[in-house]
C-alpha positions as CSV (number, residue, x, y, z in Angstrom):
1,X,-8.6,-7.8,10.1
2,X,-8.6,-9.8,7.1
3,X,-12.1,-11.6,6.6
4,X,-12.8,-13.0,2.9
5,X,-16.1,-12.6,1.4
6,X,-17.2,-10.3,-1.6
7,X,-16.6,-13.4,-4.4
8,X,-13.1,-12.6,-5.0
9,X,-12.2,-10.3,-2.8
10,X,-11.0,-9.7,0.9
11,X,-11.6,-7.2,3.3
12,X,-8.7,-5.8,4.5
13,X,-9.2,-2.6,6.8
14,X,-12.0,-0.2,8.2
15,X,-11.5,3.2,6.0
16,X,-11.2,5.4,9.3
17,X,-8.1,3.2,10.2
18,X,-5.8,4.6,7.7
19,X,-5.6,8.7,8.2
20,X,-5.9,10.8,5.2
21,X,-2.3,11.0,3.1
22,X,-1.3,8.1,6.4
23,X,-0.6,4.4,6.1
24,X,-1.4,1.7,7.5
25,X,0.1,-1.9,7.6
26,X,-2.1,-5.3,7.0
27,X,-1.4,-8.8,6.7
28,X,-3.2,-10.4,3.2
29,X,-2.6,-13.9,2.5
30,X,0.5,-14.2,4.8
31,X,2.3,-11.6,3.1
32,X,2.3,-8.0,4.6
33,X,0.8,-5.2,2.9
34,X,1.4,-1.4,2.8
35,X,-2.1,0.8,2.1
36,X,-1.6,4.4,1.3
37,X,-4.7,6.5,1.9
38,X,-4.7,10.0,-0.6
39,X,-7.9,11.8,-0.5
40,X,-10.5,8.8,-0.5
41,X,-8.8,6.7,-2.7
42,X,-6.7,3.3,-1.2
43,X,-3.6,2.2,-3.0
44,X,-2.2,-1.6,-1.6
45,X,1.6,-1.7,-1.8
46,X,4.3,-3.9,-1.2
47,X,5.3,-3.2,2.3
48,X,9.5,-3.3,1.6
49,X,11.5,-1.2,-0.6
50,X,12.8,-3.0,-3.9
51,X,16.5,-1.3,-3.6
52,X,17.1,-3.1,-0.2
53,X,14.3,-4.1,1.9
54,X,13.5,-1.5,3.6
55,X,10.3,-1.3,5.8
56,X,8.3,1.1,3.9
57,X,5.4,1.7,6.5
58,X,8.8,3.3,8.6
59,X,9.2,6.0,5.2
60,X,7.6,9.1,4.6
61,X,4.3,9.9,2.8
62,X,5.2,13.6,0.3
63,X,1.8,14.3,-1.6
64,X,1.5,11.0,-4.0
65,X,5.3,10.1,-3.3
66,X,6.3,7.1,-0.6
67,X,9.6,8.2,0.6
68,X,12.1,5.0,1.4
69,X,13.1,5.5,5.1
70,X,16.4,4.0,4.1
71,X,18.1,5.8,1.2
72,X,15.3,8.2,0.2
73,X,14.2,6.0,-3.0
74,X,10.7,7.6,-4.0
75,X,7.8,5.8,-5.6
76,X,4.4,7.2,-6.6
77,X,1.7,5.3,-4.7
78,X,-0.7,5.8,-7.4
79,X,1.6,3.9,-9.8
80,X,4.6,2.5,-7.5
81,X,6.8,4.0,-10.6
82,X,10.0,4.9,-9.0
83,X,10.7,9.0,-9.5
84,X,14.3,9.2,-8.4
85,X,17.7,7.3,-7.8
86,X,19.2,4.8,-6.3
87,X,18.6,1.9,-8.4
88,X,15.4,-0.2,-8.2
89,X,12.3,-2.2,-9.2
90,X,9.1,-0.6,-9.2
91,X,6.6,-1.1,-6.8
92,X,3.4,-3.3,-7.6
93,X,0.3,-1.5,-6.7
94,X,-3.2,-2.7,-6.3
95,X,-5.7,-0.1,-6.4
96,X,-7.9,-0.7,-3.2
97,X,-11.9,-1.2,-3.5
98,X,-13.7,0.9,-0.9
99,X,-17.3,0.0,-0.1
100,X,-19.0,1.1,2.7
101,X,-16.5,2.5,4.3
102,X,-14.6,-0.7,4.0
103,X,-11.5,-1.5,2.2
104,X,-11.0,-4.6,0.2
105,X,-8.4,-5.9,-2.0
106,X,-8.9,-8.9,-4.3
107,X,-7.7,-12.5,-2.6
108,X,-4.4,-13.3,-2.5
109,X,-5.7,-17.1,-5.3
110,X,-8.0,-14.2,-7.3
């Protein structure tokens, strides 16, 4: 699902498609984005780890932390901040808007 509307936002998923404390991968503007849901809030992250490019959808959510499946790097999904080694850069996180049980992200060119 990817519908442009709502000004400078794009509809990317229904809230019920993302389990609470779970993840869903979506395509936005030709790139893959990982949606993480924590108690009603949804955060959008790059789909690949900044360490070695592992697919984060294969990782594990441990509370607010996402553990990379390859080398165990942990990121806080609320901020993107790396909370343990190995050496890599933080993730850029976008807070999604949830309106009427629909998840919206800023449009790619907004």
